[in-house]
C-alpha positions, -999 to +999 in steps of 0.1 A: -120+066-459-105+035-446-077+057-430-103+079-411-119+051-398-085+029-391-081+066-372-112+062-350-109+024-342-075+035-322-088+064-306-119+043-291-093+015-282-071+040-264-102+056-248-113+020-236-082+008-226-087+012-188-113+009-162-108+041-137-116+047-104-115+079-075-112+063-039-109+083-006-100+059+025-103+073+064-084+054+086-106+046+119-077+049+141-045+038+136-020+037+105+014+023+119+046+028+099+066-001+091+096+010+076+128+006+093+144+037+108+181+025+107+204+016+080+215-021+089+177-027+092+167-013+062+194-032+043+183-061+057+143-056+047+158-046+016+175-075+013+152-100+018+132-081-017+162-085-035+162-042-037+199-043-018+207-016-046+181+005-040+199+011+002+208+052-006+180+057-019+154+041+010+178+061+033+171+091+020+133+088+023+131+082+064+139+101+095+172+080+101+184+067+139+211+056+160+217+022+158+208+011+191+170+022+181+171-002+149+135-015+166+117+014+152+098+017+119+077+045+106+067+064+074+090+076+043+085+115+040+099+143+014+090+181+014+055+171+016+050+152+045+050+119+056+034+091+025+030+055+016+040+037-015+011+030-040+022-004-044+010-006-003-027+001-013-019-026-042-007-052-017-039-050+006-060-056-028-036-087-037-037-096-003-075-092+000-088-110-030-066-142-022-082-146+009-115-140+001-108-167-028-122-142-056-089-150-074-101-183-074-132-176-087-118-155-118-101-166-140-072-148-151-078-121-119-044-129-105-023-117-134-045-085-140-040-071-106+000-084-106+006-062-141-026-044-154-034-027-119-018+006-112-029+029-080-018+066-088-002+088-075+031+067-062+029+089-028-001+089-010+003+119+014-006+114+052-012+150+055+009+155+079+052+162+083+055+142+118+039+111+133+012+120+163+036+095+181+046+060+185+032+024+203+057-002+221+057-039+217+077-067+233+090-093+208+115-116+208+149-121+187+176-145+185+212-133+193+242-154+197+233-158+232+202-173+226+167-155+227+161-118+237+135-100+243+132-063+227+107-032+225+099-026+194+078+011+185+062+019+156+052+055+146+015+058+137-006+084+124-042+088+136-075+086+118-061+106+082-076+101+047-062+089+019-070+100-016-060+079-047-070+067-081-069+028-093-066+019-130-071-016-141-068-028-180-104-033-192-099-070-205-135-082-186-115-095-156-123-070-131-159-053-131-169-027-107-188-050-084-159-072-074-138-045-073-156-027-046-165-063-032-125-065-025-126-029-009-153-041+012-133-071+025-104-050+025-115-023+052-109-054+077-075-068+061-065-033+065-031-013+059+005-006+075+025-025+099+003-048+129-036-051+103-033-083+109-035-085+145-071-066+150-082-040+170-073-006+164-044-007+133-049-006+097-086-010+095-104+023+074-138+024+057-144+031+024-155+069+022-156+068-019-152+047-045-164+063-084-163+057-117-140+079-133-154+089-170-127+087-200 
């Protein structure tokens, strides 16, 4: 009898381990890709994140360009098309929670978002095989002869829809109300490159945020 009760208790614990939500985000305008499209720039990007050992893998996941186009960024791509990594959604959630000071108000939220918050699938597809176009902007860089101006290019896709799931440990730290608050604020924080510049880049509308019953 005790073994049956213990087995029932374990099943309930497993069932209630997560809160799960299904989400759909609709980009208002342009989503810009931020992945560098040359080996030199990719290597520098990875080195700052202590991930230089993944260089060969990263090179295979993006359309490589000639070295003279080293200021060109885009999206990762595989046989199914262009995609975002799930950590980009997680990063937006963490950034938004910090900006609206929710991490200061809710004890334990920072730790939960870091280690107990998950986005599925790992690749969130954009529904396109190629970017819609690119934008150009000027930037100042420091060379051996001093500062100089360069032209930066960013691939973009327009008005696409992102579908994914969020799972987080049901510890009482994060609830549905605060999750909705994060994504409401996140609509203006945005996704992708140049999202902090305002205007047309990276803003989205939350079309669906529904709890998935375990």
